[in-house]
N, C-alpha and C positions, 0 to 999 in steps of 0.2 A: 118075616117081611119078604115080599116077593122080589124076584129079580127078573126084569123084563128084557125081552129082545127089543131091538129098534123097531118102532112101528113100521108096518108095511109101506105106508105112504112115504116114509123117509127113505127106505131102501129104493123104492121106485124112483124117487126124485134124484137121489144121489147117483143111481145107475144111469139115469138119463143124462146127468151132468157129465159123467165120465165118457159116455158115448159121444156127446157133442164135442168134447175136447179131442177125443181120438179122431173123430171125423174131420175136425178142422186141421189137425196135424197130418192127416193122410194126404192132403193136397200137396202138390209139388210147388213150393214157393220159390224154388231156385230161379226159374225163368222169370217170374214176376220181379224178383230182387234184381236180377241182372238187366232187366228191361228198364229199371228205374235209374236215372243218371246218378242219384245219390248213392244207390247200391253199388254201381260200378266204381264210383269215387272211393267208396270204402275199401273195395278190393284193391284198387290202384294204390291207395295209401299203405295198405298192408304190404303189397309187393315192393313199394319203394323203400319201406323200412327194412324189409328182409334183405334187399339187394344192396342198398346204398347207405344205410345208417352207419355212423362211425364205429359202433361196436355191435356185437351180436345182440339181438333182442330176445326177450323171454316171450315166446309165442303165447303161452297160456295167459300170462299177465296182460299182454296187449289185447288179445281177443276177449278176455273177460272184461277188460276195461271198456271195450266197444259195446258189449252186452249191457253193462251197467249204464253207460252213457245213453244208449237207446231207451232204457227204461226211465232214466232220470228226465228225459225229454218229455215224458208224459206228465210230469209234475204231479204224480199220484203216490202218496205215501204207502198205499196198500198194494202197489205193484213193484216187485223187487226180485233180484237174483241173489241166491245164496250159493257161495262157492262150495265145492264138494265137502270140505271139512266141516263147515257150519251146517250143511245139510245133513251130514252124518250125525252130528251132535243133536240136531232137532229130532231126527228119527229115533235116536237112542232115548231121548227124553220122553217121547211119546209112548214108549214101551212101559214106562213107570220105574225104570232103574237105569243106573249108569255106573261106570267104573271111574272112581275119583277119590277125593280125600274127605268128603263129608262136611262141607261148609255151605252156607248160604251167602251170596255176594250182594253188594250194593255199590252203586257208583259213588265215588268219593266227591268229585266235583260235578254237580248236576248242571252247572252252566255250560260246561264243555263236554259232558258225557264221558270224561276220561278219569283214570285213576280208579282203583278198586279197593274196597274195604270189606272186611269180614263182618257180615251182618249177624251171623249166628254160627255156632259150632255144635254139631249134633253129638250128644253123649254117646260114648263108647265107639265112635267112629275113628278113622285113622288120624284126622287132625286133632280130635279131642285127646287121643292117647299121646300124641306127640307134644301137646302143650300149646297149641294155637288158641288164641283168645278172641272173643268178640271185640271188634274195634281195631284189630291188627290191619295194617295197610300193606298190600303187596308191593314189594320193591324189586325182587329178582326171582326168576324161575329158571332153574338149571342154567344159570349164567346169562340169561336174557333179561335186560332191563325192562320191567313192566310197570314202572312208576307212572307212565302216561298212556296206558292202553285202555281199551274199552273192556267191559265185562265179557263180551263175546270173544275178544282176542285172548283174554286171560284164560277162559275156559278151554280154549284150544290147546294151550300149553300145559295146563294143570291136569286135565283128564288123560288117562292112558290105561293100558291093560292092567287088570288086577294082578297084584304081586310085584309090580315094578315100583321103583323108588323115584320120587321127585324131590329135589332140593329147593326149598322156598325160603327167601329172606323177607322178613317183615320189618316195618317201622312200627314200634309199639308206642302209642300215645303216652306222653309223660316220661318217656325214657330216651336218653340220648343215644344209646347203643342199639344197633339193629340186632334182631334175633333170627337165627337160621335153624330150620328143621329139615331133617331127612324123613319123608313121610312115605310109607308103603301104601300104595293105592289098594282099594278094595271095592266090592260091589255095594253101591249105595241105593237103597230103596227110596223112591220119591213119595213121601207122604204129604198129600196136598190138603187133607182135611184135619182140622184141629177142633177138639171139643172140650167143653167144661160145663159145670152145673152152676146156676145162679140161684142162690137162696134155697137150694134143695129141690126146686120143682120146675125151674125154667131151664130148658136145654139150650146150649149155645153151640153152634156149629159154624166154623169159619172155613170157607173154601177159597184157597189161594189162587188157583188157576183151573182151567178146564183143559190143560195142555197135555194130558196123557190118557191112555186108554183105560186106566184103573180108577179114574175119578169117581164115576158113578158107583162102582163097587165100594170104594172107601166111604162115600156118603151113606150108602146102605148100612155099612158096618158101624159108622159113627152114630146114625140114628138109632140103631139097635142098642148100642151102649147107653145112649142117653135115656131111652125109654126104660131100660133095665134099672138105671139109676134113679128113676122116678120122675122123669120129665113129663109134664102134662101140657106144656106149651113150648114153642121153639123160636129162637132167634137164628135166622140164616144170614150170616155176614158175608156179603160179596164185595166189600170194600177193597180197593186196590187189586181186584181180580181183573186182569186184562183180557180174559177170554181164553180161547183155545179151540178145541175140537167141537164142531157143531153137534155131532151125535151125542157127546157127553152132556152138553148143555140141554138137549132135548130130553135125555133120560133123567137128568136131575129134576127138571121142571115136572116131568111126568110122575116123578115119585110123590108129588104133592097134589096132583090133580086126578080126580075121578072122571071128569068129563071136560069137554071144551077143546078148542083149538090151542095149539102151542105156538106155532110160528108159520108165517106165510113167506113165500119167495116171489120177488118181482125181478124179471129180467127183460130188458128191452120192451117195457110196457105191458108184458103179460104177467099176471099175478096168479099164483096157484097155491093151494094149501099144501104145506110140506109135512106137518105132523099134527096129530090130534092125540088127546090123552087116552091111555088105556083105562077102561072103566072099572078094572078090578083092583082092589086092595091098596088104595092110596093111603098115605099117612095123613090122618085127618085132624090132628091136634091144632089148636090155634097157633098162628105164627106171624112173625113180622120179618121183613127183608130189609137189610141195611145196605145202602149204596153210597158211593161218593164219586167225585169227579174222575177217579181213576178206574171205576167199574166200566168195563168195555166189552163189546162184542157178545160172546156167549153169555156173559153176566147180564147184559142188557136184555137178551132174549129171555132168560129165566125170569128176571125181575118183571119184564113186560108181560110175560105169560101169566104169572101169578097175580099181577095187578089187574090186567084186563078181565081175568076170570073171577075177580072178587075174592081170591083165595087168601091174599095176604096184604097187610098194610105195608107200603114201601116208605121207608124213612131215611132221610139223609140229604145228600147233595144231588143236583142234576148230574146224570151220568155222562160219560165221555162222548158218546154219539158216534160209535163205529157200527153202523148198520149195514155195512157192505161185506161181502164174502169174496174170498179168493179161490180160484181154481189153482191147484198146485200140480205141476208136472215135473217129472224127473228128466234131466237133460243128458245128452250123450257123454258129458265130461264128469258125471256124477253129481253135478250141482242141481239146484231146483229153481224153477221159475214160478213165482206166485203172481197172478194178475187178477185185478178186480173184475168180477163177472156177474155178480148178483147183488140184490139188496134184500135185507130181511125186514119183514113187517110184523108187528105184534098181532095178536088175535083180532083186535079191532081195527086192523089195517093201518095202524099208526107207523109212520116212518121213524126209524131210529137214527138214520144218518144225520149227523150234525146236531139234531135236536136232542138226542139222548132220551132217557126216561126221566120224567119229572116226578119226584116223590110225592106221595100223598101228604107227607109232613116234611117240610124243609128245615133241616138243621145243619149247621156248619160242623165239619169234622174237627174236633178239638184235641185229638190224640197227640198231635205233634205241634211244637211251637213253629211259628211261621219261618220258612226258609228265606233268607235274604242274600242276594248276590249283588255286588257293586264292583264295576270296573270303571276306573277313572284315570284322569291325567291331570297333572298339575302339582305344584310343590317342588321341594328339593329332595335329592337323594337322602334316604335315611329318616325322613320325617314320618311321624306316626299319624295315621288317619283312623278315626273312630266312627262307627255307625251308632247313632243315638236314636232310639225309638221310645217315645213317651218318657223321656228323661233317663232312660236306662241304656248303658253302653252294651250293645249286643254283638259287636264285632270290631276287630282292629286289624290294621294292615300297615305295611311300611312302603314308602315310595321307593321305587327302583331307580337305578342310575339313569334310566331314560325318562323319568318323570311320571311313570305309570304306577298304578296300584290296583290290586284285586283283593276283595274281601268277601269271604263266604261264611255265613253263619247258618248252621242247620238246625240249631235247637236240640233239645233232648230227644233221644230215641226211646220208643216204648220198650219195656222189658219183654224179652222173648224167652220161651222155654227152651231148654237144651234137649228136651225129649220131643221127638217128632210125634205129632198127633195130640200133644197136650197144649191147650190154649191158656195163656195167662191174660186175664182181663181185669180192668179196673173201672167199674161202673161210674165211680165218682168223678173221674177225670175224662170220661168219654161221653160227650153230650148225646151223640147219636144212639149209642147203646143204652144210655139211661132213659132216653125217650122211648126206645123200643120196649124196655122192661116196664115202663109206666103204662104203655099202651096195652101190653098183655095183662097186667094187673087190673087195669080198668075195663078189660073186655071190649076194647075198641074194635069196631068192625071196619073193614075196608069199604070205601065208597062203592056203590053198586050202579050209580048213574052212568050212562054212556059217556065215553070220553071224547 
């Protein structure tokens, strides 16, 4: 199986993007800033705090707060500032490995985005060897209370140089006593591709993210394994894949296309072709693509390219609709600024923004029970509150001393393999996957009419 370089059109377009960003930043904006009354007011505010505030201020915290406030004023979720530590973690992830303990994380309270639970523990990694289990809830890291932090904040504390030790205390579900482990950090490889065989002849390849530079390489290796195992057709699962690096998305789409466009770019009303397929050596077995409402960005570019070129039947839920791209620049403090600058279009010039990719076959994702969050007020302290759906109690909570209560029920989590790269699938309980297998068995062809 071939390994491609990025198409020339991609290189040219990305180079042009970099040059535009550099040209913009080469202008001296200092005078423009100081000629603006609001700009002078910001400098005056900083000076007043430095000279007259009751106690010394943290310069970095105050200035970074000003940067964050500036970007929040745009009311754009795709324009943001990452502080130096977070930017360093992102850069590390993009290389395909990091130094840590070897667990996958998930948010405990999805209504607040806080609290962190162990989603999976990778076999033979540091956490596995120490005795950490799936479902353990982080409570303390090296003496720091982490019971109410975000996953990003937790990663900042848990990662560290290989060979160093981190002490972590967990609350283990079903046990009253907390458990504490001293874990020696090691180098952890990020395996984003998981594979399995279905009924001996259908290959299954799940792609978790496009977020590091080894994704395409891992896809190539996964496809080779599946074909050696006898795969004559393929399920490409992009569900819950939030995207990542555009170049990796283009290379993955190109792996299945012998001709046709892959993606277009539109900026300030000008549309240009960004990438076309390499005509040599594509994987040409029948395939379906699975998506859901959490498939975003590069996932949508891949699904849209395969759909518009009539290469694959797309099955599942309407995708997230992140069709915009960010330019990312490194700042003087080591942080990063990402700001919205482009829009991606499918080969047939369809906008992904907000609309998403509409599957050829719409099926609801049934892998997880519905998650329900309830925050309420009323009743007396200590009273029990229950959530009842279709006659079944799905969650309970207790009224606090201020008369409020909060109930979260997340339902069962799917079983995950402890071995990176190995997919555990259950066709019977997964409606989207079952429909994909049915389509391959029946030889269903993707629609060819213009969309």
